[in-house]
C-alpha positions, 0 to 999 in steps of 0.5 A, spaced: 491 574 485 486 572 490 486 565 493 479 561 493 478 558 500 474 552 497 480 550 493 482 543 494 490 544 497 493 538 494 499 541 492 501 543 499 499 539 505 498 543 511 505 542 516 503 539 522 505 541 529 508 534 531 510 529 526 511 522 528 517 520 530 521 513 533 519 515 540 512 513 538 509 507 541 507 502 535 499 503 537 500 511 536 503 510 530 498 505 527 493 511 529 497 516 526 496 512 519 489 515 520 490 522 521 487 527 517 494 530 515 497 526 509 504 528 512 502 525 519 500 519 515 506 518 511 511 519 516 507 514 520 507 509 515 515 510 514 516 509 521 512 503 522 516 499 517 521 498 522 516 495 527 514 488 527 508 484 528 501 483 525 498 489 527 503 493 523 502 489 517 495 490 517 496 497 518 500 498 512 495 493 508 490 498 510 494 504 508 494 502 501 487 505 501 489 511 503 486 517 499 493 520 498 497 517 492 504 518 496 501 514 503 498 509 498 505 508 495 509 509 501 505 503 504 506 498 498 513 500 498 514 498 505 510 492 505 514 489 499 521 491 503 518 486 508 519 480 503 516 474 503 514 474 510 508 478 508 506 474 502 500 470 505 497 477 508 498 480 501 495 474 497 489 475 502 489 482 500 488 481 493 481 478 495 480 485 499 473 488 498 477 495 497 479 495 490 485 500 492 488 494 497 487 489 491 491 493 486 496 495 492 497 487 493 498 486 486 503 491 486 507 488 492 506 481 489 510 483 483 515 486 487 516 480 492 516 475 485 514 469 489 512 464 484 506 462 489 503 469 487 503 467 480 496 463 480 493 469 484 495 474 480 493 470 474 486 470 477 486 478 479 487 479 471 479 478 471 478 483 477 472 487 476 477 493 477 481 495 471 487 498 475 487 491 479 487 488 472 493 492 469 497 491 476 496 484 476 498 483 469 504 488 470 506 484 476 506 478 472 510 481 467 515 483 472 516 476 474 517 474 467 510 470 466 506 471 460 499 473 462 497 466 459 503 462 462 500 457 467 504 455 473 
């Protein structure tokens, strides 16, 4: 069976010669979150999770709109692991122009389970994007709040 050279190779990303590691400075890891290779981007997101600073949080927020689901979900999980320290920025991300960032923010807020997220999540249930609406509802449910319940 001959391989089609135009086939989208979603199943197996190309293995890069160099993957990010702990020795990389934060700015290089942030740059790596925009690399063409999904494995580089995903590793960079994972490694950034151990770093501090608003630029790190911002890189993780931006990674929630990555073209690859693995990178997006990795960024969401890593943000949620930071706890309520990122709450304000994630609440802000719920209003981002990018629907992937809004959906990711809604998911992270459900993981954080902070009551301050209830009203913004209820508003997000009216989002123009179906995925954002569904994620907002799921996060409210995860927090034990019905969609119609007021704070």
